[in-house]
N, CA, C and O of each residue as an XYZ file, in Angstrom:
408
protein
N      70.790     90.239    115.580
C      72.134     89.702    115.743
C      73.028     90.058    114.551
O      74.209     90.358    114.721
N      72.461     90.022    113.363
C      73.253     90.336    112.178
C      73.702     91.799    112.187
O      74.836     92.107    111.821
N      72.809     92.693    112.606
C      73.174     94.115    112.652
C      74.271     94.358    113.675
O      75.147     95.195    113.456
N      74.234     93.645    114.779
C      75.277     93.803    115.791
C      76.624     93.343    115.257
O      77.633     94.019    115.461
N      76.654     92.207    114.578
C      77.922     91.708    114.036
C      78.446     92.618    112.922
O      79.655     92.819    112.810
N      77.560     93.164    112.109
C      77.987     94.096    111.064
C      78.556     95.374    111.691
O      79.540     95.923    111.196
N      77.943     95.840    112.766
C      78.442     97.027    113.451
C      79.813     96.772    114.066
O      80.704     97.617    113.976
N      79.983     95.607    114.690
C      81.279     95.266    115.293
C      82.355     95.162    114.222
O      83.469     95.650    114.409
N      82.028     94.532    113.111
C      83.005     94.414    112.009
C      83.333     95.774    111.406
O      84.475     96.018    111.019
N      82.346     96.659    111.324
C      82.596     98.003    110.801
C      83.549     98.769    111.703
O      84.439     99.471    111.223
N      83.362     98.634    113.016
C      84.261     99.296    113.961
C      85.675     98.748    113.819
O      86.641     99.511    113.836
N      85.802     97.424    113.679
C      87.132     96.822    113.523
C      87.800     97.277    112.233
O      89.003     97.537    112.223
N      87.044     97.376    111.151
C      87.607     97.856    109.890
C      88.012     99.325    109.996
O      89.033     99.731    109.441
N      87.217    100.114    110.704
C      87.569    101.518    110.893
C      88.867    101.657    111.689
O      89.702    102.507    111.379
N      89.034    100.818    112.714
C      90.278    100.841    113.489
C      91.455    100.429    112.605
O      92.544    100.993    112.715
N      91.237     99.442    111.726
C      92.290     99.040    110.789
C      92.676    100.165    109.854
O      93.858    100.361    109.572
N      91.693    100.906    109.370
C      91.984    102.053    108.510
C      92.726    103.131    109.297
O      93.641    103.769    108.777
N      92.331    103.328    110.541
C      93.008    104.317    111.382
C      94.487    103.964    111.567
O      95.352    104.830    111.441
N      94.778    102.688    111.867
C      96.174    102.267    112.017
C      96.941    102.391    110.694
O      98.117    102.754    110.688
N      96.275    102.090    109.580
C      96.940    102.204    108.282
C      97.246    103.668    107.947
O      98.283    103.965    107.355
N      96.354    104.572    108.321
C      96.605    105.995    108.082
C      97.767    106.481    108.942
O      98.576    107.297    108.500
N      97.843    105.977    110.169
C      98.981    106.333    111.019
C     100.285    105.834    110.398
O     101.282    106.557    110.387
N     100.284    104.598    109.879
C     101.474    104.055    109.222
C     101.788    104.842    107.955
O     102.956    105.040    107.618
N     100.756    105.288    107.257
C     100.964    106.101    106.057
C     101.647    107.415    106.413
O     102.507    107.890    105.670
N     101.275    107.996    107.529
C     101.858    109.262    107.950
C     103.272    109.083    108.503
O     104.164    109.873    108.194
N     103.479    108.047    109.319
C     104.754    107.876    110.008
C     105.759    107.018    109.246
O     106.948    107.029    109.564
N     105.293    106.274    108.245
C     106.149    105.312    107.569
C     107.466    105.899    107.114
O     107.476    106.832    106.311
N     108.584    105.376    107.607
C     109.860    105.972    107.226
C     110.240    105.669    105.782
O     110.957    106.449    105.155
N     109.774    104.557    105.255
C     110.147    104.186    103.887
C     108.928    104.230    102.981
O     107.785    104.251    103.439
N     109.197    104.242    101.704
C     108.140    104.273    100.716
C     107.352    102.964    100.707
O     106.145    102.966    100.461
N     108.023    101.859    100.973
C     107.353    100.560    100.989
C     106.311    100.510    102.109
O     105.238     99.933    101.931
N     106.621    101.112    103.263
C     105.653    101.171    104.360
C     104.401    101.933    103.946
O     103.283    101.554    104.295
N     104.601    102.987    103.215
C     103.448    103.781    102.774
C     102.616    103.035    101.739
O     101.388    103.128    101.748
N     103.266    102.301    100.855
C     102.529    101.514     99.858
C     101.726    100.415    100.551
O     100.572    100.172    100.199
N     102.329     99.758    101.527
C     101.614     98.698    102.234
C     100.452     99.250    103.064
O      99.434     98.577    103.228
N     100.598    100.453    103.581
C      99.482    101.041    104.319
C      98.333    101.401    103.376
O      97.165    101.249    103.731
N      98.662    101.872    102.190
C      97.603    102.120    101.203
C      96.911    100.828    100.796
O      95.701    100.813    100.569
N      97.668     99.755    100.703
C      97.075     98.451    100.407
C      96.159     98.012    101.545
O      95.087     97.460    101.300
N      96.571     98.253    102.774
C      95.723     97.915    103.918
C      94.437     98.722    103.940
O      93.378     98.199    104.287
N      94.524     99.990    103.570
C      93.321    100.822    103.494
C      92.384    100.288    102.424
O      91.171    100.234    102.628
N      92.938     99.893    101.288
C      92.101     99.354    100.211
C      91.436     98.046    100.626
O      90.284     97.799    100.269
N      92.144     97.210    101.371
C      91.549     95.959    101.850
C      90.406     96.252    102.818
O      89.375     95.580    102.782
N      90.581     97.237    103.669
C      89.506     97.607    104.600
C      88.306     98.190    103.857
O      87.163     97.964    104.254
N      88.555     98.929    102.796
C      87.449     99.459    101.986
C      86.687     98.309    101.336
O      85.460     98.350    101.256
N      87.392     97.295    100.875
C      86.727     96.108    100.324
C      85.891     95.430    101.413
O      84.786     94.957    101.148
N      86.418     95.386    102.623
C      85.649     94.835    103.735
C      84.370     95.617    103.984
O      83.320     95.029    104.243
N      84.454     96.952    103.906
C      83.247     97.766    104.051
C      82.248     97.479    102.936
O      81.040     97.463    103.173
N      82.746     97.251    101.721
C      81.846     96.908    100.616
C      81.149     95.577    100.873
O      79.959     95.432    100.595
N      81.882     94.619    101.396
C      81.288     93.318    101.700
C      80.225     93.464    102.788
O      79.154     92.863    102.698
N      80.521     94.256    103.806
C      79.529     94.471    104.863
C      78.282     95.167    104.331
O      77.164     94.837    104.728
N      78.472     96.122    103.438
C      77.319     96.794    102.832
C      76.503     95.810    101.999
O      75.273     95.865    101.988
N      77.194     94.912    101.305
C      76.496     93.894    100.527
C      75.681     92.978    101.434
O      74.551     92.616    101.105
N      76.260     92.604    102.580
C      75.534     91.753    103.514
C      74.354     92.482    104.147
O      73.293     91.898    104.367
N      74.553     93.770    104.438
C      73.481     94.524    105.085
C      72.301     94.739    104.155
O      71.151     94.606    104.571
N      72.577     95.071    102.888
C      71.492     95.344    101.945
C      71.020     94.097    101.207
O      69.983     94.119    100.543
N      71.767     93.027    101.322
C      71.466     91.752    100.654
C      71.322     91.936     99.143
O      70.424     91.370     98.520
N      72.213     92.731     98.570
C      72.266     92.947     97.128
C      73.513     92.276     96.577
O      74.598     92.407     97.144
N      73.358     91.560     95.472
C      74.462     90.789     94.917
C      75.324     91.613     93.968
O      76.471     91.242     93.716
N      74.812     92.709     93.438
C      75.562     93.454     92.424
C      76.821     94.110     92.978
O      77.637     94.603     92.199
N      77.004     94.134     94.284
C      78.235     94.676     94.859
C      79.439     93.776     94.570
O      80.582     94.228     94.638
N      79.188     92.513     94.250
C      80.295     91.582     94.014
C      81.151     92.043     92.832
O      82.377     91.943     92.874
N      80.507     92.542     91.788
C      81.274     93.042     90.632
C      82.174     94.204     91.034
O      83.339     94.260     90.638
N      81.643     95.116     91.809
C      82.428     96.258     92.275
C      83.581     95.807     93.163
O      84.692     96.326     93.061
N      83.313     94.846     94.029
C      84.347     94.332     94.928
C      85.462     93.665     94.133
O      86.641     93.883     94.414
N      85.103     92.859     93.150
C      86.122     92.170     92.346
C      86.970     93.150     91.540
O      88.191     93.006     91.480
N      86.341     94.135     90.927
C      87.083     95.103     90.127
C      88.009     95.929     91.020
O      89.169     96.152     90.675
N      87.500     96.379     92.161
C      88.323     97.182     93.065
C      89.493     96.372     93.609
O      90.610     96.882     93.704
N      89.244     95.113     93.967
C      90.321     94.260     94.488
C      91.375     93.992     93.420
O      92.572     94.010     93.706
N      90.934     93.743     92.194
C      91.876     93.484     91.108
C      92.720     94.717     90.804
O      93.930     94.604     90.605
N      92.097     95.886     90.766
C      92.858     97.116     90.522
C      93.847     97.390     91.645
O      94.965     97.840     91.393
N      93.445     97.124     92.875
C      94.344     97.310     94.001
C      95.532     96.359     93.903
O      96.676     96.769     94.096
N      95.266     95.109     93.609
C      96.345     94.125     93.488
C      97.309     94.495     92.370
O      98.526     94.456     92.556
N      96.773     94.852     91.217
C      97.634     95.208     90.087
C      98.440     96.474     90.387
O      99.592     96.586     89.968
N      97.850     97.414     91.098
C      98.571     98.626     91.464
C      99.735     98.342     92.394
O     100.821     98.895     92.219
N      99.517     97.482     93.382
C     100.592     97.145     94.312
C     101.690     96.367     93.601
O     102.873     96.620     93.832
N     101.319     95.427     92.745
C     102.325     94.662     92.007
C     103.130     95.575     91.089
O     104.349     95.435     90.999
N     102.473     96.500     90.413
C     103.185     97.425     89.527
C     104.122     98.324     90.321
O     105.230     98.617     89.870
N     103.691     98.760     91.492
C     104.543     99.640     92.284
C     105.749     98.897     92.835
O     106.855     99.437     92.862
N     105.543     97.669     93.270
C     106.673     96.873     93.763
C     107.643     96.574     92.619
O     108.858     96.590     92.819
N     107.123     96.305     91.435
C     107.985     96.102     90.271
C     108.785     97.361     89.977
O     109.971     97.290     89.655
N     108.135     98.513     90.089
C     108.828     99.786     89.863
C     109.927    100.004     90.903
O     111.013    100.472     90.562
N     109.658     99.672     92.157
C     110.659     99.855     93.200
C     111.849     98.919     93.018
O     112.982     99.307     93.304
N     111.617     97.701     92.551
C     112.699     96.724     92.396
C     113.430     96.848     91.066
O     114.446     96.181     90.869
N     112.952     97.672     90.157
C     113.550     97.774     88.834
C     114.984     98.280     88.891
O     115.841     97.785     88.158
N     115.254     99.236     89.731
C     116.581     99.838     89.799
C     117.474     99.195     90.848
O     118.601     99.645     91.059
N     116.991     98.155     91.505
C     117.762     97.534     92.580
C     118.824     96.619     91.995
O     118.519     95.733     91.196
N     120.072     96.834     92.394
C     121.165     95.986     91.937
C     122.210     95.963     93.047
O     122.870     96.970     93.300
N     122.362     94.823     93.706
C     123.348     94.767     94.790
C     124.761     95.007     94.254
O     125.087     94.600     93.139
N     125.587     95.665     95.049
C     126.956     95.951     94.630
C     127.777     94.668     94.615
O     127.739     93.879     95.559
N     128.505     94.474     93.548
C     129.383     93.323     93.431
C     128.651     92.008     93.237
O     129.233     90.946     93.459
N     127.415     92.050     92.835
C     126.641     90.827     92.675
C     126.885     90.228     91.299
O     126.854     90.938     90.294
N     127.126     88.925     91.252
C     127.293     88.243     89.974
C     125.960     87.814     89.393
O     125.890     87.386     88.241
N     124.892     87.926     90.191
C     123.571     87.541     89.709
C     123.015     88.555     88.729
O     122.135     88.231     87.932
N     123.523     89.784     88.779
C     123.056     90.832     87.907
C     124.240     91.383     87.131
O     124.786     92.417     87.517
N     124.664     90.724     86.036
C     125.840     91.204     85.307
C     125.527     92.497     84.546
O     124.371     92.829     84.284
N     126.592     93.204     84.207
C     126.442     94.393     83.389
C     125.963     93.955     82.006
O     126.019     92.774     81.662
N     125.501     94.907     81.233
C     125.031     94.575     79.900
C     126.174     93.986     79.087
O     127.269     94.547     79.050
N     125.925     92.882     78.450
C     126.934     92.206     77.664
C     127.864     91.333     78.507
O     128.738     90.648     77.976
N     127.666     91.366     79.823
C     128.503     90.553     80.719
C     128.031     89.119     80.794
O     126.923     88.793     80.368
N     128.876     88.270     81.337
C     128.522     86.851     81.471
C     128.555     86.467     82.939
O     129.286     87.040     83.747
N     127.748     85.492     83.245
C     127.829     84.889     84.578
C     128.923     83.840     84.567
O     128.887     82.928     83.741
N     129.878     83.942     85.443
C     130.960     82.949     85.485
C     130.810     82.050     86.679
O     131.627     81.152     86.882
């Protein structure tokens, strides 16, 4: 029963990666492509968890945590990079240098 459930979950994760690759290819914006890469990384973590369950080895947890943390930090850094230059026109929330909020 465990092997059947692991196989079903592997197929579902593979389908998720397939959809994420399609979004990576078709994504009209850069944010869509970043989110698809994040989805692929989440599915890879899922495959690591399934491998850990199948082999019943605990040392995969360290690899899973490090990979998840690097993925999270990468996405946060990229979103920060994308929002760095964003400034709505005529917005008082983002004054020019030396300007004041009135």
